N, C-alpha and C positions, 0 to 999 in steps of 0.2 A: 504493498500500501502506500502511495503516493506521502511523503511528509507533507505538514502545511505549514504555511510561512504568514502571518496577519503584517504586514507592511504599514506602519504609522507614519506619515513627514509632512510637512509644511508644502503646499502649492507653491514650490520654487524652481522653475525652469526646466519640468520634466524628470530632474532626480529618483524621482519615487518610482516612474517608470521605467528607468534605467536600473534601479538595484531589483525592480520584478523581473527584469529580464536575465538579470544574472542569476536571482535564483531558480529562475524557468530551467535556464541553461545546467543548473545542477541537479534536474530534479523534482524541486519543489512545486507543489502546488500552491498559489500566491492568490491572496486576495488583500487589495490596499483601499486606506481609508487616509485622503488629504485632508488638510486643516490650513484655513486662514487666519492665522495669529496674528491680531486676538478676536478677527469676526469670523464666527460660525455658528451654524450653519452657513452655507453660502446662498444669502438671500439678498435682495435689496434693500431692506427696510434695514437690514442692519450693517451694511455698507453705508447706506446713509446716514443711519445715526451716529457711527463712527466717525465720517468727516466732520458730521455738527460737534460732536462730542469726542475728540480726539484723545482726551484724559481722563475719562469716564471710566472710574473703577466698577462703576456698576454694569456697564457694557460688559467689560472685561470680564466679570465673574459671572455675568448671565450665559454668556458665549462660552467658555469653560464649562461651566455645569451642562451644558446642552450636549456637547462635545463629548464630553465623558460620559454621559448616560447613553450616546449614542452607541460611543466605541466601545462601551462595557455589553451592550446587547450584541454588536456585531460580534464581540469574542465570545460571547455564550453559543454563537449560533455557529460560528464557524468551528471551534473547538480547535485553535490550531497547537501544533507543535512548539512554534516558536513565535514570540511578538517581538518584531525588528523596529526600532525605534528611531528616526531621523530625527534627529535635536529633542522632540519632545517635549518644547516648550510648555505646549497644554495641557498635558495628561496632568492627573491631582496622585499623590501619595498612594490613595488608597483604590485608586483605578489601575497600579502598577503591581500593587500588593494583591490584588483579585487576580490578574494576570498570572502572577508568581503561585500562587494554589493550583496551576493546572500545566503551566507551561513556563519552557525557559524565556528569559528575556534579555534581550542585547539593545544596548545605546549606542548609536553613532554618529557624531557630532560633526556638524558642517561648518563650525565656528571655533576659537576658543570657549573652553569650558566655562570660564568664569565671565563671559559676556552672555551668557546664559543662566541666571540662578536658578531658575527655575527648572530649568534641566539638571542643573548638579543636585536639586532638592529630590529629585528620584533617583539618582543613581544609588544609593545604597540599597535600594529597595531592585534591582536590576542582577541580574548573574553576574553580566561584565557592563562595563562602561569604556566604548573605543573612542580616543582621543583625536579628534583632528593637528592639536598643535602637542609636540612631542615633550615640550615645557611643561605640559598639564598634568604629567602621570605622575610623578612624583608627589606633586601638590595634594592631588587626590588620593594616591596611597593613602600619604598621611592622615586622611581624614578617615580610612579604614573602607575607603571605595576599590573596588575590583578594577581597576582600569591599567588598559595598556594603550600604546600609540597604535593607529592603523590609517594611515593616510586616504585623501583622498584617490579618484582615481578618474576614469572618464568611460564613456560607452561609446565604442566604435560603430555601433549603428547610428549615431549621432554625429560625431566627427570622425571625418576620412579625408584622403586627400581626392582632389576632383580635378581633372584638366582644364587648365584654361587660361587664360592672361592674365600677369599680374599687374593690374593697372590702380593697384593703391601700392604707395613705397613703405608709410606707417600706419599702420594701427594700433589703437587699443578700444576695444570693449569692457564695459565695467560700470559699476555706481562711482560717482563723483563727488555728489552730494554728500557732505561731513566726511568725507578723506581729504585732507588737506596735503598729505604727500602725493596721493595722485596730481592733483589740481597744480600742485607746485612744480612738478616733474613735467605734467603734459606742456603746460603754459612754456617753458624753461625751452621744451622742443619745437614748439609752433614759432616763438621769437627767433631758434636759430636755424630751424630748417624750412619754416614754413613757405618763407620766398622760391626756394627751389626743389621742394617736394610735394607730392600729394597727401595727407598728412589726414584720417580720419577717426573721430574722438566718441565713439558711442556709449551712449550711457545717460541715465537721470545725474542732471548737471546744476540745474537751475530750476526746480518744481515750480509748476503755476501754484498750485494751494499754498506753497511757502512763501511765495513774494511776490506778486505779481507783477511789480514794475521790476524788480532784476529778471524775471522771466523774460517780459516783453523786450527790453534793452540788453539783452543778452549780447556778448561778444561771438564775433568768428561764426555766425551760424551754419556757414558751410563746411566748417573744422570739426565742432562741436554740435555733434547731433544728439540732441536734449531729451532723448526716449529709448528705452527699454528696448530689444530685440529678440523675438526668440530661437531658441537655440539651430534651427534649421536656416535661419538668417546668419547666425555669426557663422556657422561650418563656410558657407557660401563668403561671406566676405574674411575669414581667415585665409584660405584659398587663393583670394584676390590679391593678399598683400604678400609683399617681400620680405618684410619684418613686422611682426607682431610685439607689443609693449605689453607685459605684465608686472603691475605693482602690487605690492600686496597690502593690506591692511598692517597698522602698527602691533597688532595681536601676534602675527606671524613671526616666531623668533627662531623654531625648530619644525617649523611646518609648510606644507605646499597648496596652495589655492588649487581649485578644479581647473584653472587655466591653464597651469606648468604643465597639464596632461591633455588637455584639449588642442592644445595651442600645437602640440608635436602630435596630436592623433591625426591633424589636419593637416599633418604635412609641411608645416612652415616652420619657419627660425624665429625662434623668440630671444629677445633680451628683456631679461627679468632681474628684480633684485635678490641680492646674495645671502642665502644661510647652508649652514653646512650639508643639511637634511639634500637640500634641489640641487647644490654642487655634487653629492654624491650620485646622482640619478644621473647626470649629464657628467661622467669623469674625463670624457674627451673630446671638449669643447662642444658638442653637440647642443649647446644653445650658449647664449654670451649672458654673462653673470655682472652685473653692476654693484658697486658700494657706495658710490659717491655722488652726489649731483653731477660734479665734473664730470667723473666717466660715464655716467648716464649719455650726454651729449655727445661726449668722446668717440662712445663706442657704438651708437647711433650712427654717426657719421660713419666710422670704421666697415661695420657691417653691412650699411647700404651700398658703399663701393665695392663689397667682395662679395664672389659667389657661394651663397651658402645652403645651395642645393642639396650637397654630400651630408653637410652635417646635420640638416633638416629630415634628411631621409635617415642617417643614422638613429636620430631620434626618435622617429616615429616606428622605428623596431624596437628600441628601448621601451616604448609606452604600451606599445601593442602586444609585446613579449609577456610585460611584467606590471603591468599598473593599467590593467581595466577593472570597471566594477566587478566581473568574473575572477578574477583574482585575488580583490579585498575580499568580495563576499567567500570566497574559499577559505581565506585566512581567517575570517570572522568564526565561520563554522567550526574549524579547526580547534581554534582556540575554546571554543563553547565546549568541545568536546573534551577536553582535557581533565 
């Protein structure tokens, strides 16, 4: 009989579906429940209330109560062998304890654990807590939590090489709002290269709802495309780029965001900020790693002038052989069985 896994995670760029595909490839029957933290269930009324009252504790508590009741009912009906939780901010401790009475429970973080205190709160009731950020492991172990490092990965069904013209010189895809390091570096890149290169920067930068005037008068709209884009479009853009830029959030000391694997999965060369873990993934120069603002500009110029096709192809082999979601889920299951 097939083992069953109930996958719970935020509605975030299709990652729940990528995890589901990995479990299916490993022989599991799957059931997925997504949530839109802190608004759930998905309905227009709750979303409008959230916009009108963004700091409403009452709305947040109501949404969580509704989701926890619905997921508990799904759990009882499905009776999985494993509950696999991606982030898990919305879950209550009592719900996780209910899971543990009948099933194994694992949590896998999409971000640093301590950016999500509600997820840390459920960690003692899970069988294992997989960390996105390696430096979190010792801190969590000290709290009596069974934590270990499980890096992010990528889905080859979403990110893969596509033959075509490289008509974008430099590309960045990701959130900018509340990411001062990204804004600083990308603005400096546009100043240094914007007159000689085609640069495209996609991602929320100046949201209308936060400041309509800044949104209206935002600069360089041909460069800063102020919107989120779906993964399928991201893959097409990665394939059109000669150089992809990847800049981590300050939380990443010894971890790697999914873009590290997705850019290489698409077969494009990347310029990424240095840490020892990422350097270990690409030991032969398969990606360019910068440490300072000055290095960032210098290396962007250097690798735009170089032929990086062979390095990008080697990076693609590295991630396709060892850094897919299927690889990660296989490792997670092995650790759960220890």
